[in-house]
C-alpha positions, -999 to +999 in steps of 0.1 A: +763+922+527+756+885+519+774+858+539+789+830+518+788+795+530+816+777+512+801+742+517+766+751+505+758+748+468+755+780+449+721+791+435+728+778+400+741+745+413+710+735+434+689+722+405+718+703+391+726+687+425+689+679+429+688+662+394+719+642+403+703+630+436+671+620+417+692+602+390+711+583+417+679+574+435+664+561+402+695+540+395+695+525+430+658+517+426+665+499+393+694+480+409+672+470+438+645+457+415+670+438+394+684+423+426+649+413+438+641+396+405+674+377+406+669+367+442+634+354+434+647+334+405+675+319+426+651+311+454+628+293+429+657+273+415+667+264+451+632+252+458+632+229+427+666+215+436+655+208+472+624+190+460+645+169+435+670+161+463+642+150+486+627+128+460+660+111+455+662+104+493+627+090+496+628+052+500+617+033+470+583+017+473+579-017+458+556-019+428+521-030+436+517-066+429+486-077+410+469-107+423+437-126+416+414-141+440+408-177+431+372-189+432 
């Protein structure tokens, strides 16, 4: 007499459940990749903004004056 475990998937359901888990794992991997690309893009944009802000804060240097030595 076979014992039934009500919480365990039945024989026919195991492949289906396995495919569902694989599908979910693939979706999560795609989402993670998309998130990583977005994060890299945002980090790059933040770097550009930081450099632009630092350039605006740099003190202005006076233009070099041209002069001639008199002989």
